[in-house]
N, C-alpha and C positions, 0 to 999 in steps of 0.2 A: 278716551284715547290716552295712551301713555305719553309722558313728556320727559325730556331731559332737563333736569333742574339745575345741574352744575356739571361742568367738565373741568378737570384739573390734572396737573402733572406735578409729581413730587419725586424726590430722590428716595433710594432704598438702601443707601450705604449702611451695611450692618454694624460697622464700628460705632455708628452714632448711638446705638442703644445703650452702651456702657457710659457714653460721654454726656449725653443730654439729660443730666440729673444734677440737682444742686450740690455744690456750686457749679454752675455751667461755665465751662472755659470761655474766656472773653471772645476768642475767635469764632466760637460756635453760637454766640448769643443771637445773631440774626437768623441762623438756621432754626433755632428753637422758636423764635418769634414767628417765623414764616409758617412753621408747622402749626403753631397755635392759631394763626390767622386763618389758615385753610381749614383747620378743624372747626372753627367757629362758623365759617361760611358753609361748610358741609352740614353741620348741625342745623343751621338756619334754613337750609334748603329742604329739610325734612324728607330725605330720600326713603323710599320703600325698599330699594335695592341698589347695589353698586355693581357696575360692570368694571372689573379691574384688569387692565391690560399690562402684562409684565413679562419680562424675559425669564425663561426657565434656565437654571444653571446646571444642566445635565442631571436633573433629578427626575422629573416627570417625562421629559423628552431625552432620549439617549440616542447615540449614533447608530445603534442597530435598528432604530425605528424613529426617524426624525421628521415629523410633519412640520410644515411652515407655521401653521396656527392650530391650536387645540382649545376646545371649550370644556370646562369642567361642569358637570350637571348633577352633582350629588346634593342630597338634602343636608348633609353636614360634611365638613372637611377638616382634616387634621392639619396642623401647621407646625413648622419648624422641624428640622432634622437633628439627630443627635449631635453631629459635629458642629452645627450652628449654635446649639445650646452650650456646648463646651467652649467654642471659640469666641462667641459674641455675648453669651449670657441670655440669649433670646428664650422666652418661655415657650413651652409646649402649649398649644392652644387648640380649641375647637371653634370652627367658624361656620355659621349657618349659611346654607346655600339657597338658591332659588331655581330649582329644576325647570319650572315652567318658563321663566325668562330665558334660561339656557337653551331650552328646546326652541324657543322663538328665534333666537339668534342662529342656532344650529340648523334649524329646519325640522318641522315636526315629522314630515314623511319624506321629503326630498331635500337634498342639500340646496342651498340658495344658488342662483345663477352666479357663476364666477367665483364661488368659494367652495372648495372641497375640504371642509374642516375635519380634523380628527376630533374625537371626544373621549372623555373618561368619566365613568361613574364612580371612580375612586381617586379623585385628585388629591395630591399631597402638596401643600403650599410651602415653598421655601421662603427665604428672607425677602425676596423681591415682592412678595405679597404680604408677608407678615409684618415687616417693618412699617410700611405705610398704614396698614390697618391699626396697628398699635398706637400710632400717633394721631390718626384721623378719626378713628372710632374706638376709643380705648375700651369700651364695654363689649366690643365685638358683637353688637346686637343688631347690626344691619345685614341682611342676607347678601351674599356676594356671588357673582358669577365670574370665575377666573377665566381670562383669555390668555393662554400661554403663547408666546411668540418665540420663534427661533432667531436669535440674534448672535448666536455663538458658534454654529457649525456650518460653514459654507458647504453648498451654495445657500445664500440667504435670500429671503424675499427682498425685492427692490424697494426703494423708498416709495415709489408709486404704488406698490402693493400695500404698504402700510397705510397710505392715504385711502386707498380703496376699502381697506378694512374699516377705517373710521366712518366712511360714507355708508358702508353696509350696516354698521352698528346703529348709526343715526336713522337710516331709513327703516330698519326693522323695528326700532323702539317707537318711532313716531307713527309708524304704520300699524301698530298694534291696537286692537280693540279693547285691550285690558287697561283699566284705569290704574296707572301706576306711575309713581315718581321715581325716576332713575337718575343716578349720578354715574358719570363715566370718568374713571380715574386711570391715568397711566403712570408708570414709574420707570425710571431709567437714569441715565447719566448724560452729562455734557461731555466735553473732552475728558477722557479718563483712561489711565493705563494701570494695569495690574500685573505685577511680576516683572515688569520691564524697568529700564533705567530711569524712566520718568515717573515712577510710582512715588506718591506721597512726598513730593518735593515742597509742599507748602504753597504751591501755586499751580495753576492750570497747565497741563502739557501743551495746550494750544489755545491761548486767549483769543486769537482771531476767530477761531471756530465758535467759541462761546459767545462772542459779540454778535456774530452773524446769526446764531441760533436764537438769541434773545430778540433780535430785530425781526426774524421771520415770525416769531410768535406774536410780538407786539403789533406787527403790520398785517397779520393773517396772510402772509405771502407763501402760499402752498407751492406755487410753481417754482419759486427761487429755491425753496428748501429741497424739493425733489431734484431739481437740476444739479444742485451742489452736493447732495448726500449720496455720492457714488461710493462703491466699496472702497476704492483707493483713497478717497478723501477722508472717509470715516476712519480708516485704518491709520492714516497719517496723523490723525488727531489723538490716537490712543487705541489700544486693542479692545477696550470695552465701550468705545464711543458708539458702536452699532446700536446700543440700547437706547440712544437718542431717538431712534426711529419710532419708538412707542409714542413719543410726543407728537409725531406727525399724525398718528392715528387719533390722538386727542383733538388736534386742531381740526381735522376733517370731521370728527364726530360733533364738533361744535359748529359745523357749517362753514368752516373756513373763515370765521370772523376773527378780527384782531382780538388778542387776549386782553382782558381787563387787568390781569396781573402777569407780568413777564419779568422775572428777576433771576439773575445768575448770582447767587449769594456766595461771596468769597469765604473760604475757611481753610483749614489745614489740608483738606482733601482736594483742593482746587476750587471749582465753582459748583455749588449745588443748585439744581433747577427747581424753580417754583413758578408754575403757570396756572392760570385760571381763566375760564370763560364763563362769566356769570350771565344768567338769564335775566333780561330786563322786563 
């Protein structure tokens, strides 16, 4: 039977790629340390595959064809787009996939009850996928199943829907007859604004939201998170705060348990999220 060996949530801020190298700026020291800590925990869990839940930034999902959720099921995937290489210095990469695990999550012959996933045999990974992989699996040697989420183009899936996605991932993996060790990783933001008046102020645009978010994860309080994370509340915290919903998927994929790591790490970009649910 397949098992979930680690569930985690990390940031994917692309500007970190140029900054987290020696000498690491003082305000980013804890961000680097937390990436190191989760990389070690992931390596120690010895996953055969990673299910990576991340928001697409109008790359694979576009407004002419915008599914709520999409699964990539290629044998190999390319990563980073030309403008991300120019703007952030991100490298072009090739990432191994796991088509069999992707088909398990997607449905071999029928879509799973309650989820009408879109899928792609030619997924192209943007920074939301590439940045976490570069820090957590620097050799890019663990097969990945990308799960794309729409957190950018309303109407968005509700917070409850992201929880249901996590429960589906958990049930599908644990119900598989294939002996496989799977890690579930989500990426996103806490309160975050891009292009608005609260961008890069050196502090969070909504510290109250960040404190609540950390407590939801630490307590495993799925219901409070769903009740609070309405469209209006997330928008009030910053126009990219919707990507926090990916962490609700992680909490649900971990069975709704309290996180063993729940940190909102302060830095020049606000608070960077680091969550983990370790298997005992």
